C-alpha positions in Angstrom: 110.8 100.3 86.8 107.6 101.1 88.7 107.1 102.2 92.2 104.2 102.9 94.4 105.3 105.5 97.6 102.3 104.7 100.0 102.6 107.8 102.7 100.3 108.1 105.9 98.6 111.5 107.1 101.5 112.7 109.2 103.9 112.6 106.1 106.1 116.0 105.1 105.1 115.9 101.7 109.2 117.4 101.0 109.9 113.6 102.4 107.9 112.0 99.3 109.3 114.7 97.1 113.0 113.5 98.5 111.4 109.6 97.6 110.7 110.3 94.3 113.5 112.4 93.5 115.8 110.0 94.3 113.9 107.6 91.9 113.9 109.8 89.0 117.8 110.0 89.3 117.6 106.7 88.3 114.9 106.6 85.6 112.7 105.1 87.9 108.5 106.2 88.0 106.8 106.6 91.0 103.4 107.5 91.9 101.5 108.4 95.5 98.7 106.1 97.0 97.7 107.6 100.1 96.8 105.2 102.6 93.3 105.0 103.3 92.4 104.3 99.4 91.2 101.6 98.3 92.9 99.0 96.6 90.3 98.5 93.7 91.1 102.4 93.2 94.2 101.7 91.8 94.1 98.0 90.8 95.0 98.7 87.4 98.7 100.7 88.2 99.3 97.9 90.9 99.3 95.7 88.4 102.4 97.2 86.6 104.3 98.0 90.0 107.5 96.7 91.4 107.5 97.8 94.9 105.7 99.2 97.9 107.1 101.9 99.5 105.5 103.2 102.4 106.4 106.5 104.2 105.0 106.6 107.9 104.7 104.3 111.1 103.8 101.0 111.1 99.8 102.3 110.6 101.2 103.1 107.3 103.2 99.9 106.5 100.1 97.5 107.4 98.2 99.4 104.4 101.1 99.0 102.0 101.3 95.7 103.6 97.6 95.0 102.1 97.9 96.6 99.1 101.1 94.7 98.1 100.1 90.8 99.5 97.8 89.8 96.6 100.0 90.7 94.3 103.2 89.4 95.2 105.2 93.3 95.7 107.6 92.9 97.8 107.4 96.3 100.1 110.2 98.4 102.6 109.1 100.6 105.3 110.5 104.3 106.3 109.7 105.2 109.5 108.5 108.5 110.1 106.3 108.0 113.5 106.7 107.4 117.2 107.3 103.4 117.0 108.4 102.1 113.6 108.3 98.3 114.7 107.3 97.2 111.2 109.6 99.2 108.5 113.0 98.5 107.8 114.6 102.5 107.4 114.4 105.7 109.5 113.6 109.5 107.6 118.0 109.8 107.5 118.3 106.6 105.6 115.3 107.1 103.4 117.8 107.9 100.2 120.1 105.1 101.2 117.7 102.5 101.5 116.1 103.3 98.1 119.8 103.6 96.3 120.2 99.5 98.1 117.2 98.0 96.7 118.0 99.7 93.3 121.4 97.8 93.5 119.5 94.5 94.5 121.6 94.9 98.1 118.8 93.7 100.6 117.1 90.0 101.3 113.4 89.3 100.9 111.2 88.1 104.4 108.2 86.5 103.9 104.9 87.6 106.7 101.8 85.2 106.4 98.8 87.5 106.2 95.8 86.6 107.3 92.6 85.9 105.1 88.7 87.1 106.8 85.4 86.1 106.1 82.0 87.4 107.7 79.3 85.0 106.8 75.5 85.5 107.9 74.2 82.0 107.7 75.3 81.1 103.9 76.1 84.5 102.4 79.7 86.0 102.7 78.6 89.4 104.6 83.1 90.9 104.3 85.8 89.7 102.7 89.0 91.5 104.6 92.8 90.7 105.2 95.4 91.8 107.5 98.6 91.4 108.8 98.4 91.9 111.9 94.9 90.8 113.8 91.7 90.6 113.7 89.3 91.4 116.1 85.9 90.7 116.7 84.8 92.5 120.3 81.8 93.3 122.0 79.7 95.8 120.7 79.4 99.4 122.6 76.9 98.7 125.7 76.4 95.2 125.0 78.1 92.1 127.9 80.5 90.1 127.1 80.3 88.0 124.2 80.0 83.4 124.0 82.4 83.1 121.3 82.6 79.1 119.9 85.7 78.3 118.3 86.1 75.6 116.0 89.7 75.0 114.5 89.0 72.4 110.9 86.0 70.4 111.8 87.5 70.0 115.4 85.4 71.7 118.0 88.4 74.2 120.1 85.4 75.3 122.4 83.1 77.8 124.3 84.5 80.7 126.4 82.6 84.3 127.8 85.4 87.2 126.7 85.1 90.6 126.4 86.5 89.2 122.5 89.1 87.9 121.2 92.3 88.3 118.7 93.3 86.1 116.0 97.4 87.6 114.4 99.8 85.9 112.3 103.5 85.5 113.7 103.6 89.2 113.1 100.5 90.4 115.1 102.3 89.1 117.8 103.7 91.7 118.8 100.7 94.2 118.9 97.4 94.2 119.7 97.7 90.3 120.5 101.3 91.1 123.5 99.3 93.5 124.5 96.0 91.2 125.5 98.6 88.7 127.3 99.2 86.8 124.1 103.2 85.5 123.5 105.3 86.3 121.2 106.3 84.6 118.3 109.3 84.8 115.4 107.4 86.9 112.3 107.8 84.9 109.7 106.1 81.5 111.4 102.9 80.6 109.5 101.0 79.6 112.9 97.9 81.5 113.7 97.7 83.1 117.4 94.1 83.0 119.1 93.9 85.3 122.0 90.9 85.6 124.1 90.4 89.3 125.7 90.1 89.1 129.7 88.0 85.9 129.1 85.7 85.0 132.3 87.2 81.1 132.9 90.6 83.1 133.7 91.8 78.7 132.7 90.9 79.9 129.1 94.5 81.1 128.0 95.8 81.7 124.1 96.4 79.4 122.0 99.2 78.9 118.7 97.7 77.1 115.8 100.0 75.6 113.0 100.2 76.2 109.5 97.4 75.4 107.6 94.4 75.5 110.5 91.5 77.1 109.4 89.8 79.0 112.8 86.4 79.6 113.2 84.3 81.4 115.3 80.2 81.7 115.4 79.3 85.0 117.4 76.8 83.2 119.9 75.9 86.0 122.0 76.2 89.3 120.7 76.2 92.1 119.2 79.9 92.8 118.4 82.2 94.8 116.4 85.7 93.8 113.9 88.5 95.5 112.9 91.5 94.5 110.6 95.2 95.9 112.1 93.4 98.0 114.1 91.2 99.3 111.6 89.6 103.1 112.3 85.8 101.7 110.5 84.7 98.9 112.4 82.5 96.2 111.4 79.2 95.4 112.6 78.5 92.0 113.7 75.5 90.4 114.8 74.5 87.1 117.2 74.3 84.0 114.9 77.4 85.5 112.3 80.8 83.4 111.7 84.1 84.8 111.5 86.5 81.5 108.7 89.5 83.0 109.8 92.8 81.4 108.5 95.9 82.6 105.9 96.2 84.6 102.5 97.6 82.6 100.0 100.4 84.8 99.4 102.8 85.4 102.0 103.8 89.1 102.5 107.4 90.3 101.4 109.3 92.1 102.9 112.5 93.7 101.8 114.9 93.5 104.9 119.0 95.1 104.6 120.1 93.2 108.6 119.9 89.3 109.3 116.8 88.2 110.6 118.6 87.9 113.9 117.6 91.5 114.3 114.4 91.1 115.2 115.2 90.2 118.8 117.6 92.8 118.9 114.4 95.9 118.0 112.4 93.7 120.8 114.7 95.2 122.9 115.3 98.8 121.4 111.8 98.7 120.2 109.5 97.1 122.8 112.3 97.0 125.9 112.3 92.9 126.0 115.0 91.9 128.5 115.5 95.9 129.8 115.5 95.5 133.6 112.8 98.5 134.6 115.6 98.7 137.7 119.1 100.1 136.2 121.2 97.2 137.0 124.5 98.0 139.5 
């Protein structure tokens, strides 16, 4: 067995070493990968990897998911950050969680990945994947975007807004939620479109059923595209098209608790259903 340890910039080296030690004691090989490194740099090693263990916050988990999903590798997340909504374990559960995995005491939860292709005319400029969302918003100092939205072969409409989010069910509790989108149970295959500060008040979020391909055409730009809140965006020009749809392979996430724990997390991590004023 071979384990890839993906760690974030805030991960203390002693935590990485703790993970390596418990794996070594059980005869399991491991290797390190910085979360900002490219998949191409590790392609040969990833082919022989049985688990990706992420040490960090949700950003590190998202990076591990992008490495894992196309190769069918399961991911186990350990939270070293502040929120840790996506991860399964806290730091003090690191060793016990690894042992539970090695003993086979876990379940696999599948999540839809988003696949995005940036088209400039008939030419493909970029292709990327993400677990949470794709955001296209107006470039700095640019006026409001005008975006034409199509689903399959059907035109949905043209909207004026600061931007548009296309999110997975997993991403519904991330940026899409902050901009007024609904919460979706994370194992759903639906995709969500959330306009960002639309000019028309009647333009509201839409949930599209599984298997749909969503196309965003930039009628008036310029704009910038980001995947999973990445620090480096990609320029999108007027006339460009963004094709968004589900990736053929879903991400395999390791869980130790029952599916119902998602709703507990909503309360504990996001404060959903918790009164602002204490109950008397």
